[in-house]
C-alpha positions, 0 to 999 in steps of 0.5 A: 380059107380057100382049099389052095391057100394052105397055112397062109392066111390074113386075120383080124384079131379082136382089139382089147380096150386096154391093150396099150396099157397092158403090153408091158405089164406081164410078170415073170411067172406069166412069161414062164407060163407062156403056152405053146400054140399049135402049129398052123403049118400042114404038110405039104406046105412049108410056111404060113403067114398071119396078118394082124391089122387094126381099126382106127382106134387108139389101141392095137391087138395084143395076145398074152405072152405065148410061143410057137412050135415053129420059127417065126419071122415077125415083120412090119408091113405098115406103120410101127410094130412093137415085138416084146420078149421077156428081156427086150422090146423091138420097134419095127418099121416097114420092111424090118423084121426079126427072127424068133426061134421056136418056143420063144415066148413073145407078144406084140402091139401095133401102133395106130394104122399099122399092119404086122405080119407073122410068118411061121416056118417049120424047122425042117423047111429052114435052110439053116436053123433059127437059134437066136433073135436075128434082125432081117430086112424083108425084101419088098417083093417077098412081102407082097408075095407072102401077102399074095399067098394069103388071099389067092388060090393056086395049085398046091405044087405051085404054092410049095415051090413059091414058099421054098423060094421065099424061104431061100430069099428070107434066109439069104444074107443081105448086105443092106442095112437100115437106120432106126432099129429099135431094141430096148432091153428090158429088166426082168426084176419084178421090183422095177416093173411099175417103173419100167411100165411108166417110162415106156408109157410116157418116155417124155415124163419130165420128172427126174430119176429120183422123183420117179423112184420115189413115186414107185417106192424104190430106193435109188441104189436098188434101181441102179443095181437092178438095171446094171445087173439085168440090162448092163447099163444105168437107169439113166442110159436106159431111159435115154435109149427109150426116149431116142427110140421114140425120137427116131421114129417121130422125126422120120415120120415128119414130127418137127424136131422141137415137138419131138424134143418136147415129147421125149422130155427135153426142155430145149432142142439143143439138149435133145439134139446133143442126146440124139447125136450121142446116141446115133452119131448124127444130128436129128436133121442129118439122121432124117436126111440120111434115112430118106436118101437111103434106097432101103428107106425109099423101098420100104417106107409106107 
């Protein structure tokens, strides 16, 4: 790190061979024991950005659940990044980000050829406090400047002024919206942990709900009660949500609708299209056309 780069940095973390498999395997006690990592922001700097990339492999960098003493904006620069909290997972497409309050346990994984960025801002430097998970679109110019700060030296006073402007832009309310936000609520009851892992690992598994329950030694009534209590919906609706989150990414990325239907566990394209329309209010083809015509999509997608 050059002397003028402050807390901004680009980093390449080691890839764990079983990262993809372990992303959803954490227990409640592991979430509760999440360590708080030291702050990387040093005065007079106001922020710092870490960039996590991966080689051409089938896994992505992953750290166990942890927290930071500063608010963090997790955002996707390229590909698809999943950010997991104890009770939800977020799928981020390029230009999409979420604010995570200081002290909130989280972890993340990156799909193949993806780049995820993590911008930390001290509470004292925020224009308004970050108290809740908040969706945000990161303007393209802000993305490039955050990355620019990480690889270029400049006078400290200039860097601080730029950081101040970037914070204002990040916290300025945006009137733009983007299709494809992917929040997946997560039940926290340990009894359904293996079931949840199985669905997330293979949303297109054609087995019925009852077959899945039996495979994991679960009673149907128990599962339905847990999902209703923990995420406020039935297991079937939750499973459909997982499938549709995958489907939206696949078809926008260019996967043929029939192939996307098969990967998401639907025997026919018509059944898939009906489920998709119920979820998003439009057919798969209409969804793709609208997203591709959206100036936000044109501005951010890579």
